[in-house]
C-alpha positions as CSV (number, residue, x, y, z in Angstrom):
1,X,209.5,289.3,67.0
2,X,210.1,292.8,68.3
3,X,207.4,294.2,65.9
4,X,205.0,291.6,67.2
5,X,205.7,292.4,70.9
6,X,205.1,296.1,70.1
7,X,201.8,295.3,68.3
8,X,200.6,293.5,71.4
9,X,201.7,296.3,73.6
10,X,199.2,298.8,72.1
11,X,196.3,296.6,73.1
12,X,197.9,295.9,76.4
13,X,198.4,299.7,76.9
14,X,194.7,300.2,76.1
15,X,193.8,297.6,78.7
16,X,196.1,299.1,81.2
17,X,194.6,302.7,80.5
18,X,191.1,301.3,81.0
19,X,191.7,299.2,84.1
20,X,194.3,300.9,86.1
21,X,193.1,304.5,86.0
22,X,190.1,305.9,88.1
23,X,186.9,306.8,86.5
24,X,186.3,309.0,89.5
25,X,186.0,312.7,88.8
26,X,187.6,314.5,91.8
27,X,186.1,317.6,93.2
28,X,189.2,319.6,92.9
29,X,190.7,320.3,89.5
30,X,194.0,318.2,89.1
31,X,197.2,319.9,88.0
32,X,200.4,318.5,86.7
33,X,201.7,319.1,90.2
34,X,198.9,316.9,91.9
35,X,200.1,313.8,93.6
36,X,197.1,311.9,92.6
37,X,197.9,311.1,89.0
38,X,195.9,307.9,87.9
39,X,192.7,309.6,86.8
40,X,190.9,309.3,83.5
41,X,189.8,313.0,83.7
42,X,193.3,314.1,82.8
43,X,193.7,315.3,79.3
44,X,197.0,313.3,79.0
45,X,195.0,310.1,79.6
46,X,193.0,310.9,76.5
47,X,196.1,311.6,74.6
48,X,197.4,308.1,75.6
49,X,194.1,306.5,74.5
50,X,194.1,308.3,71.1
51,X,197.7,307.4,70.6
52,X,197.3,303.8,71.4
53,X,194.3,303.6,69.2
54,X,196.0,305.2,66.3
55,X,199.0,302.8,66.6
56,X,196.7,299.8,66.9
57,X,194.9,301.0,63.6
58,X,198.4,301.8,61.9
59,X,199.7,298.4,62.7
60,X,196.6,296.5,61.6
61,X,195.7,295.3,65.1
62,X,192.2,296.6,64.6
63,X,191.0,294.7,61.5
64,X,187.3,294.6,61.9
65,X,185.9,297.5,59.7
66,X,183.2,298.4,62.3
67,X,185.7,298.6,65.2
68,X,188.1,300.6,62.9
69,X,185.2,303.1,62.2
70,X,184.5,303.3,65.9
71,X,188.1,304.0,66.8
72,X,188.6,306.6,64.0
73,X,185.4,308.4,65.2
74,X,186.8,308.4,68.8
75,X,190.1,309.7,67.6
76,X,188.4,312.5,65.4
77,X,186.3,313.7,68.3
78,X,189.0,313.6,70.8
79,X,191.5,315.5,68.6
80,X,188.9,318.1,67.6
81,X,188.9,321.7,68.6
82,X,185.5,321.2,70.1
83,X,186.9,318.6,72.6
84,X,190.0,320.7,73.3
85,X,187.9,323.7,74.1
86,X,185.7,321.8,76.5
87,X,186.6,323.2,79.9
88,X,186.5,319.9,81.9
89,X,186.3,316.1,81.2
90,X,182.8,314.8,81.7
91,X,181.7,311.3,82.9
92,X,180.3,310.8,79.4
93,X,183.8,311.3,77.9
94,X,185.1,308.6,80.3
95,X,182.4,306.2,79.5
96,X,182.9,306.7,75.7
97,X,186.5,305.9,76.2
98,X,186.0,302.8,78.2
99,X,183.4,301.7,75.8
100,X,185.6,302.0,72.7
101,X,188.5,300.3,74.5
102,X,186.3,297.5,75.2
103,X,185.1,297.2,71.7
104,X,188.7,297.3,70.4
105,X,189.6,294.6,72.9
106,X,186.8,292.5,71.7
107,X,184.6,292.8,74.9
108,X,181.5,294.0,73.0
109,X,178.5,294.1,75.2
């Protein structure tokens, strides 16, 4: 029972990350001390998405091979040196994350 709840929580966590954080890219660079916290531009947001995807894969919540491949490619890119050396998060980074979350949640468009 507890394990089943945890598994649902990974998908709910992804939904929360997509729906309850802003896609807006503020003009000022946000620091850890910023009062405004719920932005997808923050690197920590991407870490949370990667961790939730990894756990959903690990627990078998993502069973469709095509969706597994997309999730793995997202994880690979967003844990790469290239991504970490990128000076700022782009709108394309956020769009890609929103899209992969939608695919994982079965909301293919």
